[in-house]
Structure formats: C-alpha cells, structure tokens
PADREN-920994 format. One record per residue (C-alpha): residue number from 1; residue in one letter; z negated, x negated, y negated. Coordinates in steps of 0.05 Angstrom, whole numbers, plus 32768, in hexadecimal, padded with zeros to 4 digits. Example, Ala and Ser with C-alpha at 12.3 -4.5 7.8 and 13.67 -1.06 7.14 Angstrom:
(rec 1,"A",(7F64,7F0A,805A))
(rec 2,"S",(7F71,7EEF,8015))
END
This chain:
(rec 1,"M",(75CB,7C09,7D7B))
(rec 2,"E",(75E5,7C31,7DB6))
(rec 3,"T",(7607,7C74,7DAD))
(rec 4,"L",(760C,7CA2,7DEA))
(rec 5,"I",(7655,7CBA,7DEF))
(rec 6,"K",(7657,7CD6,7E36))
(rec 7,"K",(7624,7CEE,7E69))
(rec 8,"G",(763B,7CF4,7EB1))
(rec 9,"A",(7618,7D04,7EF2))
(rec 10,"E",(7611,7CBA,7F05))
(rec 11,"A",(7613,7C95,7EC3))
(rec 12,"E",(760D,7C97,7E78))
(rec 13,"I",(7641,7C76,7E4B))
(rec 14,"Y",(762C,7C57,7E0A))
(rec 15,"L",(7653,7C3A,7DD0))
(rec 16,"S",(7631,7BFB,7DB7))
(rec 17,"E",(7639,7BB3,7D9E))
(rec 18,"W",(7632,7B73,7DC6))
(rec 19,"M",(7637,7B2F,7DA6))
(rec 20,"G",(765E,7B4C,7D6B))
(rec 21,"R",(768E,7B74,7D98))
(rec 22,"K",(7694,7BBF,7D9D))
(rec 23,"V",(7684,7BCF,7DE6))
(rec 24,"I",(7679,7C06,7E19))
(rec 25,"I",(7639,7C04,7E41))
(rec 26,"K",(7638,7C2A,7E82))
(rec 27,"K",(75F1,7C38,7E9C))
(rec 28,"R",(75E4,7C57,7EE0))
(rec 29,"V",(75AC,7C89,7ED7))
(rec 30,"R",(756E,7C93,7F01))
(rec 31,"K",(7570,7CCE,7F33))
(rec 32,"N",(752B,7CEC,7F39))
(rec 33,"Y",(753B,7D10,7F7A))
(rec 34,"R",(7545,7CCC,7F9D))
(rec 35,"I",(750D,7C9F,7FB5))
(rec 36,"K",(7504,7C6B,7F7D))
(rec 37,"E",(7514,7C2E,7FA7))
(rec 38,"I",(7551,7C4E,7FC7))
(rec 39,"D",(7569,7C66,7F83))
(rec 40,"E",(7563,7C20,7F64))
(rec 41,"E",(7588,7C00,7F9E))
(rec 42,"L",(75C0,7C33,7F9C))
(rec 43,"R",(75C9,7C2C,7F51))
(rec 44,"K",(75C8,7BE0,7F56))
(rec 45,"Q",(75FC,7BE0,7F8E))
(rec 46,"R",(762A,7C10,7F69))
(rec 47,"T",(7624,7BEA,7F28))
(rec 48,"K",(7636,7BA9,7F4B))
(rec 49,"K",(766E,7BC9,7F72))
(rec 50,"E",(768E,7BE8,7F34))
(rec 51,"S",(768D,7BA6,7F0E))
(rec 52,"L",(76AD,7B82,7F49))
(rec 53,"L",(76E3,7BB7,7F50))
(rec 54,"M",(76F3,7BB3,7F06))
(rec 55,"S",(76F7,7B67,7F08))
(rec 56,"G",(7722,7B6A,7F47))
(rec 57,"A",(7752,7B9C,7F29))
(rec 58,"R",(7758,7B72,7EEA))
(rec 59,"K",(7767,7B33,7F12))
(rec 60,"A",(779C,7B5A,7F37))
(rec 61,"G",(77C1,7B67,7EF5))
(rec 62,"A",(77AA,7BAD,7EE2))
(rec 63,"S",(7790,7BB8,7E9B))
(rec 64,"V",(7745,7BC3,7EA2))
(rec 65,"P",(770E,7BBA,7E6D))
(rec 66,"I",(76F1,7B74,7E6C))
(rec 67,"I",(76AA,7B71,7E88))
(rec 68,"Y",(767B,7B4A,7E5A))
(rec 69,"D",(763A,7B54,7E7F))
(rec 70,"V",(761C,7B73,7EBE))
(rec 71,"D",(75D1,7B81,7EBD))
(rec 72,"L",(75BA,7B95,7F03))
(rec 73,"S",(7572,7B9E,7EEC))
(rec 74,"E",(7587,7BD3,7EB9))
(rec 75,"M",(75C2,7BEC,7EE4))
(rec 76,"K",(75F4,7BE3,7EAB))
(rec 77,"I",(7638,7BC6,7E9F))
(rec 78,"T",(764C,7BAF,7E59))
(rec 79,"M",(7697,7BB0,7E51))
(rec 80,"Q",(76D0,7BAE,7E1E))
(rec 81,"Y",(76D9,7BEC,7DF4))
(rec 82,"V",(7722,7C00,7DF9))
(rec 83,"E",(7737,7C20,7DB7))
(rec 84,"G",(7772,7C48,7DCF))
(rec 85,"K",(777F,7C90,7DE2))
(rec 86,"R",(7774,7CB2,7E25))
(rec 87,"I",(77B6,7CC4,7E46))
(rec 88,"K",(779A,7D0B,7E4C))
(rec 89,"D",(7799,7D10,7E00))
(rec 90,"C",(77DB,7CEF,7DED))
(rec 91,"I",(7811,7CF5,7E23))
(rec 92,"D",(7826,7D3C,7E10))
(rec 93,"D",(7834,7D25,7DC9))
(rec 94,"M",(7867,7CF0,7DE0))
(rec 95,"D",(78B1,7CFA,7DEA))
(rec 96,"G",(78CF,7CF3,7E30))
(rec 97,"K",(78E2,7CAA,7E26))
(rec 98,"E",(789C,7C96,7E11))
(rec 99,"Q",(787D,7CBE,7E4A))
(rec 100,"K",(78A9,7C9B,7E7C))
(rec 101,"K",(7896,7C57,7E61))
(rec 102,"V",(784C,7C69,7E65))
(rec 103,"C",(7852,7C85,7EAB))
(rec 104,"K",(7876,7C46,7EC2))
(rec 105,"K",(783A,7C1C,7EAA))
(rec 106,"I",(780A,7C4B,7ECD))
(rec 107,"G",(7830,7C44,7F0F))
(rec 108,"E",(7833,7BF9,7F08))
(rec 109,"G",(77E8,7BF6,7EFB))
(rec 110,"I",(77D7,7C21,7F37))
(rec 111,"A",(7804,7BF5,7F62))
(rec 112,"S",(77DF,7BB7,7F4B))
(rec 113,"I",(779B,7BD6,7F5B))
(rec 114,"H",(77B2,7BED,7FA0))
(rec 115,"K",(77D2,7BAA,7FB0))
(rec 116,"S",(778F,7B88,7FA4))
(rec 117,"G",(776E,7BB5,7FD8))
(rec 118,"I",(7749,7BE1,7FA5))
(rec 119,"V",(774C,7C2D,7F9D))
(rec 120,"H",(7735,7C48,7F5A))
(rec 121,"G",(771A,7C8A,7F74))
(rec 122,"D",(7723,7CB3,7F35))
(rec 123,"I",(7768,7CA8,7F16))
(rec 124,"T",(776E,7CE1,7EE4))
(rec 125,"T",(778E,7CE3,7E9F))
(rec 126,"S",(7747,7CDF,7E83))
(rec 127,"N",(773D,7C9A,7EA3))
(rec 128,"L",(777D,7C7C,7E89))
(rec 129,"I",(777F,7C61,7E42))
(rec 130,"L",(77BC,7C4D,7E1A))
(rec 131,"Y",(77AE,7C12,7DED))
(rec 132,"K",(77E0,7BE0,7DCF))
(rec 133,"D",(7817,7BF4,7DFF))
(rec 134,"R",(77EB,7BEA,7E3C))
(rec 135,"I",(77CA,7C1C,7E6B))
(rec 136,"Y",(7780,7C0E,7E77))
(rec 137,"F",(775E,7C28,7EB6))
(rec 138,"I",(7715,7C3B,7EAA))
(rec 139,"D",(76DB,7C56,7ED3))
(rec 140,"F",(76DD,7C36,7F18))
(rec 141,"G",(769B,7C58,7F2A))
(rec 142,"L",(76BB,7C7C,7F66))
(rec 143,"G",(76E6,7C41,7F7A))
(rec 144,"E",(76E1,7C15,7FB8))
(rec 145,"K",(7701,7BDB,7FDD))
(rec 146,"S",(7734,7BFB,800B))
(rec 147,"S",(777D,7BF5,8020))
(rec 148,"E",(777E,7C37,8045))
(rec 149,"R",(77BD,7C5E,8035))
(rec 150,"E",(7795,7C9F,8036))
(rec 151,"K",(7768,7C86,7FFE))
(rec 152,"Q",(77A2,7C6B,7FD7))
(rec 153,"G",(77C3,7CAF,7FE0))
(rec 154,"V",(7784,7CD0,7FC4))
(rec 155,"D",(778A,7CA4,7F86))
(rec 156,"L",(77D2,7CBC,7F7A))
(rec 157,"H",(77C4,7D04,7F8D))
(rec 158,"L",(778B,7D08,7F5A))
(rec 159,"L",(77BB,7CF1,7F23))
(rec 160,"M",(77F1,7D21,7F3B))
(rec 161,"E",(77C0,7D5B,7F36))
(rec 162,"A",(77A8,7D44,7EF1))
(rec 163,"F",(77F0,7D44,7ED7))
(rec 164,"K",(77FD,7D89,7EF6))
(rec 165,"A",(77BD,7DA8,7EDA))
(rec 166,"A",(77C2,7D91,7E92))
(rec 167,"H",(7806,7D76,7E80))
(rec 168,"E",(7849,7D95,7E73))
(rec 169,"N",(787E,7D65,7E8C))
(rec 170,"E",(7887,7D6D,7ED7))
(rec 171,"E",(78A8,7D28,7EDC))
(rec 172,"L",(786A,7D00,7EC9))
(rec 173,"F",(7851,7CF4,7F0F))
(rec 174,"N",(7897,7CE5,7F29))
(rec 175,"W",(789E,7CAE,7EF5))
(rec 176,"V",(785A,7C92,7F08))
(rec 177,"F",(786B,7C91,7F52))
(rec 178,"D",(78B0,7C73,7F46))
(rec 179,"A",(788F,7C36,7F24))
(rec 180,"Y",(7859,7C35,7F59))
(rec 181,"G",(788E,7C34,7F90))
(rec 182,"K",(78B2,7BF9,7F70))
(rec 183,"N",(7872,7BD1,7F6E))
(rec 184,"F",(784E,7BE3,7FAF))
(rec 185,"E",(786E,7BD7,7FF2))
(rec 186,"W",(7846,7C0D,8016))
(rec 187,"A",(7858,7C43,7FE3))
(rec 188,"D",(787F,7C6D,8015))
(rec 189,"E",(7842,7C73,8042))
(rec 190,"V",(7817,7C84,8006))
(rec 191,"R",(7848,7CBA,7FF1))
(rec 192,"K",(7843,7CDA,8037))
(rec 193,"K",(77F7,7CDA,802E))
(rec 194,"V",(77FD,7CFB,7FEA))
(rec 195,"R",(7828,7D32,8009))
(rec 196,"E",(77F6,7D3B,8043))
(rec 197,"I",(77BB,7D40,8012))
(rec 198,"A",(77E0,7D73,7FE7))
(rec 199,"E",(77F1,7D9C,8025))
(rec 200,"R",(77A9,7D9B,803D))
(rec 201,"G",(7794,7DB4,7FF9))
(rec 202,"R",(77C7,7DED,7FFB))
(rec 203,"Y",(77B0,7E00,8041))
(rec 204,"M",(7767,7E02,802B))
(rec 205,"V",(7779,7E2F,7FF0))
(rec 206,"R",(779F,7E5F,801F))
(rec 207,"E",(7763,7E61,804E))
END
C-alpha cells in the first residue's frame, strides 16, 4: 500500500513497502500542458539523472538514501526511508555544542558532494535529515553534474539563506562553512561566489 506524503510541482512522494522494507517512492507526475512524448522523455531523463546523482553522491562519501529500484517506465525511484528528523525541525532544540557537531557533518557532506563534481541544487534545512548521528541529503531533483564554483556557491548560499530565514543561531552557517573549507580545496573560491550571489540579491532588492 502506498501513502501519499508530499505532492510537489514535479513529483509525488509516497511512503510504501518494498521487499519487506519501509521505503520512499518518488514518482514524477505527468504534465498535461506538455506534448505527451516530450513529457515522457523529460520525466524519464530527470528520473534517471536524479538516481545517478544520488548514487554518485553516495559513492563520494555523503550520506544519501540507498536506491533499491529505478523504474523508467513508471518514472519512479524506490529508495530507503530515512527515519530521522529534518534539520529544519530539530536544530533549534539543540544546545550550541550539538549544533556545531551537526553543522560540521553538513559541511563535510557538502564537500564530499562537490568534490565528486555534483551540485545538489536545493540544499535547505528541509532536505537534510539527522539519523543515527549522520546527516542525510535528500531530494536531488534539481541537482546536476557540475564543478562550476558559481553553482557550488548557489548550493551554499541556499543553505545560508535557509538558516537566516528560520533559525536563531547566527553561527550555524559559519560552522558549516568551516568544515566545508577543511574538506574542499576550492572553498575560498566558493566563498567568494557566495558573497557575490548575496550581493546580487541585495542589489535586486534595492532596485
């Protein structure tokens, strides 16, 4: 039995069982405004790409749900259900020492993903899950293969904005970036990009 737990613009997320395991099934939904053949090809490509990105990030050392099955005819990925809590929901309840430890793991995970030539595309506190002392990265639907510093900067900038918007401790992003910098040799260039992106955003707001 499948239970719909989230409905997004591109996909529906179901909680289900697969070979006795509790799993998440991500199904890319049909878009009626697109020509049927084009829609099917797009959904197939995006399903395949996301599964490859997840596998690549996992091989690189980041904690990512295990993929059990990819069905390109149904445009769905069956993956491990991670039992933990979203960082969005738990980080404000931690003391400073715990927060620092969690942020260190987030920074190390992002460094692993970037070193493998992958950008996540949507690193927010909703897409990071704390489970058994590990940080799991979920939802690679906007990710891509790229080593561009600009795109890596966008990954970090998204997280910085997520921390600013919803979380109290102003040190959170600094702790993430400190760990990222110790594990990624191009971190200084990425930091410059983060600043440039932030400045562009401020300029657009002023305009």
